[in-house]
C-alpha positions as CSV (number, residue, x, y, z in Angstrom):
1,M,44.6,122.0,86.3
2,T,44.2,118.6,86.0
3,M,43.4,115.3,89.1
4,V,45.6,113.5,91.1
5,W,45.8,110.4,92.5
6,V,48.6,109.8,95.3
7,V,49.0,107.1,97.3
8,Y,51.8,106.6,100.1
9,D,53.2,103.3,101.2
10,I,55.0,105.3,104.1
11,A,57.0,102.1,106.8
12,E,58.3,105.6,109.8
13,T,55.3,107.8,111.3
14,K,56.7,110.7,111.3
15,T,57.8,110.3,107.2
16,R,54.7,109.6,107.1
17,N,53.3,112.9,108.6
18,H,54.9,114.7,107.0
19,I,53.6,113.7,103.4
20,V,50.5,113.8,104.8
21,R,50.7,116.9,105.8
22,I,52.4,117.4,102.2
23,C,49.5,116.5,100.9
24,L,47.3,118.6,102.7
25,N,48.8,121.9,102.6
26,K,49.0,121.4,98.1
27,G,45.6,121.1,98.8
28,L,44.3,117.7,98.7
29,Y,41.8,115.3,99.9
30,R,42.4,111.8,102.2
31,V,40.6,110.0,100.0
32,Q,41.7,106.6,102.3
33,K,44.4,106.5,105.4
34,S,47.2,106.4,102.3
35,V,45.3,107.6,99.7
36,F,45.4,111.6,98.7
37,L,43.2,113.2,96.0
38,G,43.2,116.9,94.3
39,N,43.2,118.7,91.1
40,L,46.3,121.0,91.1
41,N,48.8,121.8,87.7
42,S,51.8,121.5,86.6
43,N,53.9,123.3,88.9
44,E,51.7,121.8,91.8
45,R,52.4,118.8,91.3
46,D,56.3,119.0,90.6
47,S,56.7,120.7,94.0
48,L,54.8,118.1,95.3
49,A,56.8,115.2,94.0
50,L,60.0,117.0,95.4
51,E,59.0,118.3,98.9
52,C,57.6,114.4,99.1
53,E,61.6,112.9,97.7
54,Q,63.2,114.9,100.4
55,E,61.3,113.2,102.9
56,I,61.4,109.5,102.0
57,D,63.5,106.8,102.6
58,P,64.0,105.3,99.6
59,E,65.6,102.1,99.6
60,V,61.7,101.7,102.0
61,D,59.0,104.1,101.3
62,S,57.1,104.3,97.4
63,V,55.0,107.8,97.0
64,Y,52.8,107.6,93.9
65,V,51.3,110.7,92.0
66,F,49.2,109.7,89.3
67,P,47.9,112.5,87.4
68,M,45.0,111.8,86.1
69,D,42.6,113.4,82.4
70,D,38.6,113.4,83.4
71,T,37.5,111.6,80.9
72,S,39.6,108.4,82.6
73,F,38.6,109.9,85.6
74,K,35.1,109.8,85.7
75,K,35.5,105.4,84.3
76,V,36.3,105.5,88.0
77,K,35.2,102.4,90.0
78,L,34.7,102.8,93.3
79,L,33.9,99.6,94.7
80,G,33.1,98.1,98.6
81,Q,33.5,100.8,101.5
82,A,34.0,104.9,99.7
83,F,36.4,107.4,100.6
84,D,34.3,109.3,103.1
85,K,32.2,112.4,101.2
86,K,33.0,115.2,103.2
87,L,35.7,114.0,102.9
88,V,35.9,115.8,99.8
89,S,34.8,118.5,98.4
90,D,32.0,119.7,96.1
91,V,33.6,120.1,93.0
92,L,35.5,116.8,93.0
93,L,31.6,115.0,94.7
94,T,30.6,115.9,91.3
95,K,33.2,113.6,88.7
96,F,31.9,111.0,90.5
97,F,28.3,111.4,91.2
């Protein structure tokens, strides 16, 4: 399993809602309005990317899937208003704090 960030910029609400549903169905946690975080294996990560690719309009939309190893993840700096801790599992929180 690898920590994965999904960041998107989607023009249409309907498409945005589909991307949100895909992320939630993969077990990712919403940490900002257009940012999800969670652990996925390589098959799940590939499946997520394919499902998102089928939903978006590549002329106007973007979805980024960033895998991150544990060492790099521990170096993430949270500045200002961090994500809502209630939305993230204890497993993810222990990596932050």
